[in-house]
C-alpha positions, 0 to 999 in steps of 0.5 A: 048602327052596325049589326051582324048576319050570318050569311051564305055568301055565293060570289064577289065582285069589284068593278072601277066604274067612272065615279069611283070603285064598286064592290058587291057581295051576292048572298043567298037568303031564306024567305019564309015569310014570303010565300011567293019564294021557295028555297033561297033568294039571292041579294046583292049587297055593296061591300068594303074593299077590305071585304072583297080582298079577304074572300077566296079567289077560287071559285070551288070555295064557294058557297061560304058561311060568313058573319058579316058586320054591315051598317044601313046606308040611306040613298034615295029614300031607300035603305040598304045594307053595307058590308064592312067587314066578313068573317068566314066560318071555319069548320071545326078541326077533326079529332085525331084517331087515337 
């Protein structure tokens, strides 16, 4: 099953490991239900290579508001989310002065 998530993305990484490639994104998420967290928590999520490739190289472009398409993956009895796509929210064009 796939779902969409609107998140604020703060970075991404890609590594060549002995057992294959590892692509990750880092997002900040509010958790108003958790009384031990104030502000945002940082979450790490694995992603498809196309997500990594589509994101800016320049660090000054971050943070980004993105809409992720994710699927749940089960490994070792734990459920994690895997980002399949990331659509960067574009700012609305400013109106031209008349």
